[in-house]
N, C-alpha and C positions, 0 to 999 in steps of 0.2 A: 522460481520466477526469473532469477537471473538479474534482478534489479539491484542497484547498489545504493545504500542509504548511508549518509554521513551524519553521525550524531555529534553536534558541537555543544557541549554542556560542561560547565566548570565543576558542577557537583558530581563527584565520582560515583556516588550511590545511584543517582538518577541516570547518569551516563551508562553505567554497566547494566542496570536493569532494562533500560530501553534497548540496548544492544542485544541482550539475551533474548528478549521478547521478539524482536525483529528477526533474529537469526532463526528462532523456532518457526516463525511465520514464512520462512523461505527466502528472506532477503539476505544479500551479502552486506555485512555491516562494517563500517569504519567509524572510528571515534576520535574526537579531538577535545582536549581539556581547555582550550582557550581559542580566541579568534585567530591569532597568528598561526597556530597549528592547523586550524580548519582551512585557512587560505592556502597553506602549503600543500595540504592533501588535495584540495580542489585542483591545484595546478599540476599535480602529478598522477592523479587517479581519474578514472572515468566514473563520475557520480551522476545518478539520476535524481535523487531527492536529498535535500539538505534539511535536517531538523536542527534548528539553532536556538539556543537560549537567547532571550532578549538582552540580558545583562551578564556580560562576561569580561574578564580582564583581557587586555591586549587589543581587542576589537570587538565591540558589542554586536548584537544581532543586526541592527540597522546598518552599521558599517559594512558587515559581511554581505548583507542584502544588496547594497549599492554596488559592491565589487562583483558579485555574482551576476547582477543584471547587466553590468557593463562587459564582463569577460565571458560569462557562461549563461547566456539567456535561455538555454534549453533546460537548465536545472530547475526543478520545482523546489521552492523555498517555503517551509512551514515554520512559523515562529512558536517557540515555547515560552510562556509567560506566566507570571504570578497574577493574582486577581487585581493587585494594585496598579498594574501597568497595561491593562486591557486597552486603554485609549491609545497608548503608543503602538500596541500591536495592530490596532485598526488602521493607524497611520501607515504602518509597514505594509499592510495590504494595498493601500492606495499607491504605494511605491513599487508594487510588483510581487509581494508575497502571495502565495496561493491561499493560505488560511492561517489560523493560529489556534493553539490549544492551551488551555489554562492548567496549571499544576494544582494538585497531583494529576498526572496523565492517566486518563482512562484508556487502557490498551485496546479494548474493543473499538472504541471511537477512533483511535489512532489508525488501526488497521483499515477501517472503513474509509477514513479520510485519504489514506495512501492509495487505496484502490480507485477512489473517485478522481484523485489528482492524476494518476497514471492514465486513466481512461480519457480524461480531459486533454492530456497532452497528446495521446494517440489520435484523438479526433482533430486536434489542431494540425498535427503532421499530415493526416490524410487530407484535410481541407487544403493545406498548402500544396500538396502534391497534385490534387485535382485542379487547383487553380493554375499551377504550372503547366499541366498537360493541356488544360483548356486554352491557356495563352499560346501554347505551341500550335494547337490545332485551329486557332481562331485568328491568327495573325497574318502577316504578309505572305507566309509560305503557302496559304490556301488560295492566294490569288495567282493562279497558274498562267503562264504565258510570258514570252520574252519579246513580244512585239513592242514597237515604239509607243502606242497608246497605253499599254500596260505599264511600261517603264515610267511614263509620265504620271500615271495614276499612283504608282508606288511612291514616287517622289512627293506627290501632293499629300498622301496619307502620312508620310513621315514628318512633313512640315507641320501639318495641322494637329497631329497627335501630341506634339510637344506643348500645345496650348489648351486652354479651356474654352476656346471660342465656339459658338454655335455653328454647326455644320449642316448644310443642306446637300444631300446626295441626290444627284439627278441622273436618270437613266431609264431606258425602256424596261418593260417587264421582263424578268428573267436574266438580267445582266449581273446579278450578284450584289445588289446594294446592301443587303444585310451583312454579307461578308466584309464589305468595305467598312461598314459601321463597327463591326467587331474588331477589325484591324486597327481602326483609329483608337478605340477604347483600350485594347490590350497593348497598344504601343505607347500609351501615355502614363502619367503618374497615378491614374485611378485604376490601373490594371488589376490591383488586388481587391478592388471593391466590386459591387454588383454591376452587371450589365443587364438591364431590364428592357424588354421589348414589348410593343403593343401595336397591333395592326388597326389603324383607324378605319379601314375599309371593311373589316370583318365584323364590326360590332355596330348595332344601332345606336342612335344618338344618346338615349338615356343610359344605356349600359356602358357606353364609352366613357361618359362623365364619371360614372361610378368606378370604372376600371382605373381611370387616371387619378382621381382624387380620393377614392375610398368612400365609405358611407358609415353612418351611425346606425345602431340598432333602431328599427322602426322607421327609418327614413323613407321607405316605400314598401309596398306589399312584397313580402318575401324576404325582407331584410331582417333576419332573425338575430343577427349579431353584428357587432362592429367589424368592419373589414378595412384593412389598409389598402390604399391605392398604389398604382405603379410609381408615382412620384415619391411616396414614403419609402417604398421598397428599394428605390434607386438612390436614396440619400447617401451622399458621399461618392457615388459612382456615376453611371451614365444611363440615361433614358433614351431609347431609340423609338421614335414615332415613325412607323412605316406607313406609306400612302397617306401622308398628312394632307394631301390635296382633297381627300374625300371627307374631311372633317366639316361638320355642320357649322354655320355662322355662330350660334350660341356657344358651342364648345370652343370655337376659335377665340371668342372674347374672353372666356375663362382661362384659356391657355396663355393668352397675351398677358393677362394680369399676373399669372404665376411667373412668367419670364421677366416681367418688369419689377415685381415686388419680392420675388423669391419666397412667397408665402401663399397659403390657400386654406380653405376649410373643407372638411369632408362633407359629402352630400348629407344634408339633414343635421349638420353640426354647427356649433358656434365657436369652437376652439380654433384659433389661428395657428397653423403649423408652419414653421420655417424649414426650408430645405436647401441643401447644397447639391445640385445636380447639374451634370453636363448634358446638354440636349443635342441629340443628333436626329435630324429628320430626313426622310427620303420620299420621293414621289416620282411617278412616271408621267405625271401630267405637267402641262405648261402653267405653272403658278402665276407667272407674269401675265399671261393671257387671262387667267381666271380673275386676277386683280382688276384688269381692264373691264371685264364683264360684271364686276361687282360681286362675284361669287366667292372671293377670298379677300380677307382684310389686308389692305396695303401695309399697315403698321406691323401686323404679324409677319407678313412676308419678309420685311426688312429685318425683323428680329431673328427669323430663322435663317435667312440667307446671308449671314455674316461672312461665311466662307463657303462658296459653292464648290462642290467636288463632282464633276461630271464623270460618269462611268461609260466607257465605250461599248457599243453594241458588238455582237460577235462578228457581224459582217465587216465591221471596221478593223477587225484583227483576225482575219481569216487564217493568217499564218500560225495562229495559236491552236487551231482546231486539231492537228495531229497530236499535240501534247495533251489536250483536254480529252480527246478520244481515248488515248492510252491510259490516262488516269482513271476515267470512268469504267473502262473495261476491267482494269485490275480491281477496282473497288467492288463492282457488282459481281465479278467472278468469285471473289472471296466471300461475298455475302451469300451467294446462291450455291457455293460449293462446286463451282465449275472451273475447268481450265480456262486460262486467258486466251481467247482466240486471236489470230492474226487478222489484219485488215488488208485486203488486196489493194493494189495501186489504183485500180479503176474505182473502187468504192471510196477510197480516200479522196480522190480527185472530185468525185461527185459531192462528197460532204463539204469540201472546201469551196465549191462553186455555189452551193445552196445559200439562199439569202437569210435563213434562220430568223424568221419573225419572232419566234419565242426565245431567241438568244441561247445562253448557256443552259438554262433550265430545259429548253426543248431538246438540246443535244443530250443532256443527262437522261431525260425520260426515254429518248429514242434508244440509247445504249442499254438502259435497264430492260426495256421491252425486248430488244433483240436477244439479250442474255437469257431472259426468262424462257423464250421459245427456241433457243439455240439447241441443236442436236449434235453439236460438235463441228469441227472444221472451220475454215476461215470465214470472215465476213466478206461477202461479195456484193456486187452491185444489185444482184437479185434479192438480197436480204433487206435492202433499203426500201422505205415507203415510196410509192409512186411520185409523191411530191418532191422528194429529194432527188429522185432519178430524172425529174423534169418532164415526166410523161403527160402531165395535165396542165401545162403552162400555155397551151395555145388557145384556149377558149376564153373569149372576151378580152377586156382591157387588162393592162398590167395590174391595176389596183384590184380589179375583181379576181384576177388569177391569184394574186398574193393572198387575198382574203379567203378564197376557196382552199388554197394550200394550207393555211393555218387551220381552217375549220376541219378539213379532212384529217390533218395531223392530230388535232384535239380528239376527234371521234375515234381514230385508230388507237391513240394512247389510252383513252379511257376504256375502250372495249377490251383491248389486250390485257390491261392491268386488272380489270374486273375478272377476266377469265383466270389470270394467274393467281389471284387471291381467292378464288372460289366464290366470287360475288360479295366479298367482304368490303362494304362501302367505306367504312372507317379506315381500314388498311389501305384501300385504293386512294383515298384522299390524302393520306400521309405520304404515300409513295409519289404521287403526282404533285404534292405541294400546294394543293388547293383546299379551300374550306369545304366542310361536309355539305353545307347548304348549296354551295356552288356546284358540287358534284351532282347532287340530286337534280338541280336545274338543268345541267348539261345532259344527264341521262334522259330526262324528259324531252329536251330539245332535240337530241339526236335519235330518239326513239329506240334506245337500247333496252335490252332485257337482261 
């Protein structure tokens, strides 16, 4: 196995017996006759597991445990104790020991305990590595672009991330509001805790309430078991409410209560649950206007809008388009196993002049669609949709032309992606970043087959 176990035991017979048994089991074994010797070995050897007697001369098991937790937090500590000191061993577990064994030691139980302890440590390491990678891929590095609006956005994120204040991210559809929410979470002190998201627009009212607050068994038809809501799952971390402007008035009232009281009950339940959650909300709608119309609660609006963070549209930072284009080309070329194509100057100029009503998401989908159908060679102006080339801007007023442009792009993106996925609607919805119900509606609306 290659793992190193240190046996700290003042009784020579027990120490030697454990050492022999562990060596036969494939462990490399070190031994110490008292606490002082154990600490010396720990400072000079790479040890994975410490088996220490609770009562020893020099330094007892509790004293060694405290030093190990302070100096070598990666080492697994298992306490060996007599029946009369089990209460003390339990106290040691509260202070960081993995487990304890009573004497005389059952060797089969010991080997099984070691395997479980090593597996638990492996999972902790993997979880830590995953969180580090997630932090790297979900932070400021993912907000591409060096334009002045993007620099101001990064500065705002860094300032707000250091606090626990409620944040309201404002921006058009497709600007990357979720990336901003992730950057705020992973840039703050809650980065090692959960980042939980929920789309308020994708769920009907009754289901949204259950998603947010959870439900008890039997709370409604089909509730066969208790289920935790997103607030519970986000305890200690961050809850991201996307498209909060689409939340119904009854759910708004319940959300306001949670923000005020920091407590709630599951649907169909009576137990009051307290939570510690940082809330980040996002919307592409004019919440202030909705407040004036009576469609959104004024008191909830001010609770959510403690720190507003506006996200610029792509047309406001057109100088970032070349960098975004290069990033998406590399990413999708790697995904589809194709070479990264060059982009001609004429094509790039057209991309930079286009208004991008769908923002960064529209650019991302356009690049993916082009890569799917690419037969090699550079991306030229002829490879771009007619809307991007500006060939259909003359009909009607500017507003109607912009609407027609977006509608045509939507139809082209959906049609091409359906072809690329062989008609797989679930895969198509994932690639396009839209809900399955929305995709079905769009297919019917555009008359696609």
